[in-house]
Every structure is written in structure tokens, then in C-alpha cells.
N, C-alpha and C positions, 0 to 999 in steps of 0.2 A: 734801085733795090734797096729795101729796108727789110732787116730781120731781127725778130726778138728771139733771143736764145736762153733758155733756162738751164742752169747747170743744177742737176738733182742727184742726190743719193738716199737710198732707203735707210741706210745706217750712216753714223758719223765716222770720222777718222780715215776717209778715203781721199783727202787732199783736194776737195771740191772747190773752196775758195781760192785755194793756191793755183789750180788750173784756170780758173775763171780769170784771176788778176794777170797770169802770164799770157793768156790768150788776148785780153784787152790790150795790153801792151803791144802784142804782135799786130793786131789789127789797127792799132792807133798808129804805129810806125809806118803803115802803108798809106798814111793821109786819110784814113777813114774816119768819120765822125763816130765816136764810141761813147755810149753811156753805160756804166756799170752801177747795179742796183742792189744792195745789200737787204734782202728781203728776209733772211734769217734772223728775224728779229729777236728770237730767244737767245741766239748764241752769235751776235754779231760781230764785226771786227774786220772787215775786208779791207778797210782803210790802212791797217797795219802793214799791208804788202807795199803800199805806196809811200812809206815813211821817209825813203831817201829821195822822193821827189819833192818839187815845190809845189805847194798848196797855196792859192791865192787867198781863200777864205773859207773858213769851216762854218757852215751854215746849218740850221737845224735840218734833220734828215727826214727819212720815210715816216716813222712814227708820228712826229708832228705835224706832217703833212696830212696823214690818215685822221689824225685827231682834229685837225682844223676842217676837214671835209665833213667829219661827223657832227661838227658845230654848226654847219650851214655856212661856212666862210666861202668868200670867193677865192679859190686857191689856184695859184699859177706854179706848176711844179719847179719852174726856173728859180724860184726864190729859195729853194731848198737845196740847190745842188752846190758841190765843191768843184773847183777847177784845178785839174791835176796836171803838173807839167814835168818832163824831163827834158833833156837836151834834144832828144829826136821825136818827141811827141807830146800831144795833149789829149786828155780825155776827161770827160765829166764823171762825177761820182754822186750818187744819191746814196748817202750812207744811211744806217739804221737811225742815227741821231743819239746814240748813246753817249758819244763824247762831248756833246754840246747840251745835254738835258740831265742836270743834276737829279731830276725825279724820274728818270728813264724806267727804272724798275717798276717802280709803283704805277707810272702811267701805262706800262704794257699789260701789267696785272689787271688793271681796270677797264683796258680797252675791250669793247664787246664787239666781235666780229658780226654776230647776228644782228644786233641793232644797226651796225654800220651797213649792212646790205638791205635792212628793211627801210633804212632812211635814203636810199638811192646810191649807195656806195658802188653797186654794180655798174651802174651807168656812168659814174665818175671814172671807174677804172677803164671802161670802153672808150671814154673820150680821152683819157690819159694815154691809153694805148695808141690811138689814132695820131695823137700830137707827138708822141715819141717817134712814131714811123716817119713823121713829116719832118723831124728835126735832126735825126741821127741815122746812120747807116746800119749801126749794130747796137742793140740793146742787150746787155748780158745781165741776167738776173741770178743771183745767188739765192736758192731756194732752201727753205727749212727741209730737214730730213723726215722720212716717215710719212704719216698721213695726218693732214690738219687742213683746218680753213684755208690758212695762207698758203699752204702747200698746194691746194687746189688752184688758187689764182694762178700760182706760178707754172703749174704744169698742164693746166687745162684752158684757162681763159685766156692768158697773155700771150704764150710763146707760138712761134712758128715752128721751132726746133727745140728738142731737149737733148742736152749731153747727159747721158744716164751713166753715172759713174759708180763703180763697185771695187771691192776687193775680192780676194780669191777665198770667199767662205759662202756658205749656203744661203745665209740670211741676206747677206748684202748683194750678192749676184741675183738670185730668184726674187728677192724682195723688190729690187729695182726693176726686174723684168715685169712682175705682176702689177706694179704700180703704173708702168708705162702702158701695159694693156688696159687697165681701167681708165687711164687718162685719154687714150685713143677712143675708147669707147664713149665716155662722157662727152669727149669732143664733139661727137655727132648730135648731142642733144642740146647743144648751146643755142640760145635765143639768135645770135649772131652768126652770120655765115663765116665759115673758116674752112681752108684747104686742110688736107689730112695732116695731122702732126707728125713730123718727122723726128726719128730717134736716132741719135748716134751714140752706141754704147761704147764705153771707154773703161778698160781694165786699168786699176790703179794700185800702187804700192806692191808691184810684183817683185819678188825676190828673185835670187839667181840659181835656185835649185833646178836643174835642167828638167828633170823627171817631174817634179809637181808643177813646174810653171808649164810643161807641155800639157799636162793632164787638165789644168785649170783653163788654159786658153782653148783646148778642144770642148770643155764644157761651155766655155763662153759662146763659141759657135753654135753649139746645140741650143743653148738656152735664148739666144739672141737673134737667130738667124731670121726670124720674121721681120725684124726692123732693118737688117742689112739689106735685105730683098728690095726695099723701098727705094734704094738709092744706088745701089751697086749694078754693074752691068749684068745681064742674066748669064753670061758665060763665065763670069769671074767667081772666085773662091772667097768666102768671107774669111777663112783662116789667113789668107795673104794679108788682109786688112787688119784683123785683130792684133797680129804681130806688130805692125807699125804703130797701131794707136796705143799699145800697152805702154802705161807710164811705169818706169822701174822705180824700186825703192832705192834712194841714194841717201845715206846716213846724213851728209852734210846739210842737205835742205829740209831734214827732219828737226833742226834746230832753229827756232826764230822763224821770222816771216821774211824768207829770201825769194827772189824771183830768179829761177833758173835761166830763163831767156835772156837776162841782163848779165848775170854772173858767169854762166856756162855757155851761153850761145845755142844754137838749134841744128848744127851740123853733125854732131856725134849721135849715130844710131843707137848707141847705148845710154844716151843722156835724156834727161826728162824734157829738155828743150825741144828735141827731135819729135817727140809725141805732141807737144803742144803746138809745134808749127804745123803738123799735119792737121790738127783740128782746125787751126786758123785758116789754112789752105782750102780745107772742105767747106767751111763756113762762107769763105770770100767767093767761092764758085757757087754758092747756092746749092750745094750737094749734088751739082750737075756735072762734074768733071773728076769723079774718082777714078777713072782711069788714068788720068795724068798725074793727079795727086799722089796715088800709090804706086805709080809706075807699073800698073798691070799689064800684062801681055796675054793676048789670046793665042795661046800655042796650038799647034795641030791637035794635040790631045784634047784640049778643051774645046776646040772647033767640032771634033769629032763627037764628044760627049754632049755638046749643044745641038747637034743633029738629030732630030726625032728617029730617021730612018736607021740610024747607027746605034741606037742605044739597046741594051740587052733587056730593058723593061718596056719596050714600045707597046706590046700587047696589053700590059698593065695600064699604062697611061692612057692608051686608046679607049680602054674600058672605063677610065675615070678614077681608077683607084689610085691612091698616093702612097700608102703603107700597107706592108704585109700584115703586121701584127701591131695592134693598139694595147699597150701594157696598162692594166687598171689595178691601183694599189692605193693603199690608205693615205698616201703623201706623207707620211712622217719620214724624218731625216734618217733614221735607223733603217727602215724598210729600203729607202732609195740607195744606201750605201751598199749593203749587201746584194740588193737586186741587180745593181749594175755589174757586179761580178758574175752573179748567176747568168745574166743575159749574155755576157761575153763567152762564158763556156758553152751555153746554148748555141749561140751563134757559130762557134768553131765546129760544133757537131752537125749543125745543118749544112755548113757549107762543104761538108763531105759529101753531101747528096745533091745539092742544086750548084750550078756554076755561078752563082752570084751571091753577094751578100744581102740578107734580107733587109728590108727597110722597117725598122721597129720604131714606133712613135712611144715615147715615155716622157711624161711631163711632171717633173717635181715642182710643187708650189708652196711658197711661204704664206701667202694670202689666198684663202680660199673663200670665195663668195658664193653662197648657196642659192642666189636666184637664177643665176644661168652660167654657162661655160664661156669663157673668153672665146672669141671668135676663131683663133688659130685651133683651140682645142676642139671646138665644135665641128671644124671643118675636118680635122684629123679623125674625129671619131666617126663621121659619116662617111670617110673615104679610105677606112681601113678594111681589110679583108676579114680579119679575125680578131677576137678579143683573148688576150691572155690576162686571165683574172689571178691576181696575186693574192691568196687568201691569207689573212692574219686575223687575230682576234678582233681588231678594230675596223676591219674592212666594211662589216655590215652596219657600222655607225657613222659611216663617212657617207654624206648625201652625194658627194661627186662619184665616188666608186659605185654606190648602188645605181645612180642613174647611168653610168657607162654600162654596167650589166644590163640594165633594163633596155637600154638602146638597142643593144644586140639581141636581146630575147625578143624585142618587138619586131626586129627585122627578120628573125627566125620565124615568127608568127605569120608576117607578111608574105614569106617567101615558101612557107612550109619547108623550111631547109632542112636537109639531111646530106651529110651529117651535120652536127651542131657547130655553129660559128663561135662558140664560147668554149675555151679551154681553161678550166679552174685548176690552179696549181696551189697545194696547200703547203704553205710553209711553216705556219704556226697554227696549232689547232684552233679552229673558230669557236669551240665550246658551245655552251648551251644556247648561245645567241644566234646561232646559225638559223636563217629563216628556211621555210619549206622549199622555196623555189632553188635554194642551193642543195639541200640534202637530196633532192631528186636527181641531181646530176653525178655523173661518174667524173671523178677527179684524179689528178696525179699528186702522189704524195711525196713531197720534197722536204719533209719535216727535218730530215737528217742533214741537209745542208747547213743548219745553224749550229751542228756539233762539231764539223770539221772544216778543213780549209779547202779552198778551191783549187789550189794547185796540187793537192794530194787527195783526190776524191776517193771515197771507198768505192771499192769495185761494183756494189750493188747500186750505189748512188750514180755512177758513171753510166751503168746500164738503164737507169730510169731517165735520165737526161737525154741519152741517145734515142730511148723509145719516144720520148715527148717531141724530140726533133723530127723523128720520122712521121709522127701524126701530124705535126704541123704541116711538113711538106704535103702528105697526102690530102689534108683538108684544103690546103691552098690550090691544089689542082682541081678541086670540086667546087670552089667559090662560085657562087652565082654571078652573073654579070651585074655590073654597077648600075645602080639607078639613082637619079637626083631626088626621088621620092623616098630614100631611106630615112625613116625618123630619127630625131635625136631627142631623148627624153632629158628634160631640164632637172637640175638637182632639186628645185623647189617642188617638183611634182612627185617626189617619191617618200615613202615612209622608211624610216631607218629604227634600227635597234638602239635601245640605250646603250652607251659604250660600256664595255666591261671594266672591271677596276684594274688599276695598274699593277700587275703581279707578275712573277716569273713565268713565262709561257711554257706550256708542255704540249703533248700530243693531244 
């Protein structure tokens, strides 16, 4: 077994390099052949985590190797490796080359990735990948953050597994999720055969505030569930794993480059080393032994939930639907924050009418690519019963939102559906840019929700939400049977209105 693992984060400051160094030491201490690669060429320095180890020789690093390839030289990667030793292990390190090249910054600025690939650099990387897999059990790559040419190498071309790290904020969490979706999709277009790219989401720098931590761990499950499903047992709960993979924030390890697995060990569930050990265990088992790694137990309750005959939603699943409501909105952070509160209140009202919690799909995105929907979103769109369209001034200038509306509009046309499958809810006036296909619809006016709080709703607004919940239940009862032929309209195929100016919104 040989596995190439990229440690990636959309934003910096998540402790990505620290996590890689700790996991590298843990794997090396098991007697495994480990190579660590510092591919974060713009902000390198992973060698600092091994400053207390014995280093046999500091050789030219990755950038020098890539420059030699670009010159057409006969390159052997072994001539650029460092050998790193402590009392318990040995590992190899391909540094960025910054410490050995006095002209590193200038050389990095001059390096042309496009020319590198035109000159056959892609084929070299493929050969390099194969040689690494022959020589090492694990190759751990520290990737640059965000979106970049070198980042694409690390997240698409080279790895078998990506450890996607993030902190408890929207850009970090959903940015990492969106890039991982892109990586999995791009992986399918590679000229070389590759198995599916596996993703291990890891929440990092979590504080000790119970309420906030719980909220963001729940949000992690919601955002990353599609990746956990690829390697967790079908009966298990992702929430059990998220808790154990969570890397806590510990002030002591925020100063300097220290290795928690060396100084603190791995047995304390509240320590950083505990989470690093779980990552190492999962990688060492080739993601095939999560049940043992995380001590998961299939309780009777879970067995019952996993049995199709016993589920409260067996009729819906038999029909092919997976969600009751697909929530369509303009994907801005502001809308997402108060929309969650509204949906919580709406769910409470609906639960008074139906004996189960409605399945609601809501997908906040940091990166929106207008050519097509991510596979997970497209599937949810085609397998949801109703569309809850949250109307704000920028809704009609969002290609994604308009495509979601048009998807259900086409379904209505296909089925000649009555009642409508679209429930428009106006939270902030759409203004003059509202298209005719919206103005022809009857909508629910919830503009007052922006003026009060959700824990002290005005009586009239509470009645409006209750009315909407009753209408949702009524329409769910009349939903037509599922069809695999339900169309999905792509964002690139819709016309959108020009975005309105950013002003204080009114009715």
C-alpha cells in the first residue's frame, strides 16, 4: 500500500503544516516509509517543525527541482531530499528550497507554471508520482491555500486522499468544501486513470465555548456530509467522527513550531495529539477501518434506523425523493445567517402538523461556478419535492438561484403540476429588477422578519409562518411521484438581471 495525502485549507491560519508534521512523525514511528513535501512555495517552512530532529544534509528543495525540470535536465528527486531523524523514527523531507537558495524569492517570482506544463512538466509530475509511490508508504504534501496552479497539482493530480482543514468560520469551512467538490469533479477529467479522490474533513483550532463549538460542529456535519459518506459505515453518524477529528486550540502550541505528539502525546482526548493520532490511524488503515479507529458502535437504535422497513420516510425513499424542501437563495452570508433562524422557526411550526422532521436541503457556497451545479447540489435539486425560494434583491441576479427556480418551473411544465412546486417567500423587496415570471406568482410576505427577533416574533408574523408551514404540508401531500427524468437547469443556461446597487433594503 502506498498513499499520497495532501493537507489542504482554503484559508490560512488553520494549523495545516503543523498537522502534517505531527501526522508524519506518527506514521514514521510505526516504521512506515514517509516523505513530507512542502508544496506551499509562497509561504514555506515545514522544516521548522523538525528543528529539534537530526538532519543529515540540507539539500536543494522542490523549487530548484522544478526549475531543473523546466531547463530540461535529467532530474532524480532523491538528490533534493533531506533525511530527518529522531530517536524513534526517520522520515524524508522535500523542502521548498528556501533555506538553501539565497535567490529563492526571485526564482519563485520568475517561475512560469504555464511554460512548465507546456514543456512536459505534467508528464514529469506523473512519473514523479509513480516513483514516490514505489519508494514510500506515505507521501504527505503541504499544499498552498486557496485556488492556484500549484494547488491544483496538490488537490487534483497527485493525491489519493485530501485532508481538508478549516476553522469555524464560513469562508474557511465552505471554501474548503467548495474546492473539494471542484477537485473531485476535475479528477474525473484527468488524462490518467485515478480512483475517486477521498476527503477527510478536519475541523481545527476549535475553542472551548460549548454552545459555539456545538453549533459549528453541527454545521461541519451539514457542510461535509457528502465526504464522510465515502468512507464511513452506512449506519454510522458523521457527528461521532467530527468530534474525534476536531483539533482543539491550545495556547501553548500557538507559540513557535512545536509538535504536540512529541511534547504532549496522543492519549488525552482534549489534546491536539489525540486528533492527530486519529488521522494517522485512518490513513494507515486506508480509510477502510473507520469503525475501529473511532470506536463506532452500531446500537439497536441505529440498526433500526438503517432498516428500510422501519424508517418513517420509507414511502418517500421508495419514490426516489431525498428531501422535502430545497431552499434557494442568493448565497450571501447575511442571508444564510438569518435564513437558518427562520428555517428553525418554520420547522418547529411544521413539526406540530407532521410526526417527523422535514428534510431540508440548504447549501451555502463561498465559491459559485456558473457553468454547472456541483454533483451533490444537482442531485439534491432533482430529488427534492418542493422549492422554497427566498427572495431578496439580489436573488434574480444570481445564476445559481435563477437556475434552481427554472429547474422546478420546468418540472411543473413537464407534470402540468397543480398546486405549484415553488413557494416564493419574500424577505426583502425584489424591487424593479423582479422578472415577470416571478411577478406572476403568489408569494409569502416575510419582510417583517428583518425587523424583529425570532425569539419574540410579532403575532402577525407568527401567523404568517404558521400559514406557510401548513401550505408546505399540504403541497407535500400532493407532490407527484418521483421521476428520474426530472430536468435540472444549469446556471450557464439562464439569463439574469443586473445586480441592484448595494443599498438599505426596503419593502
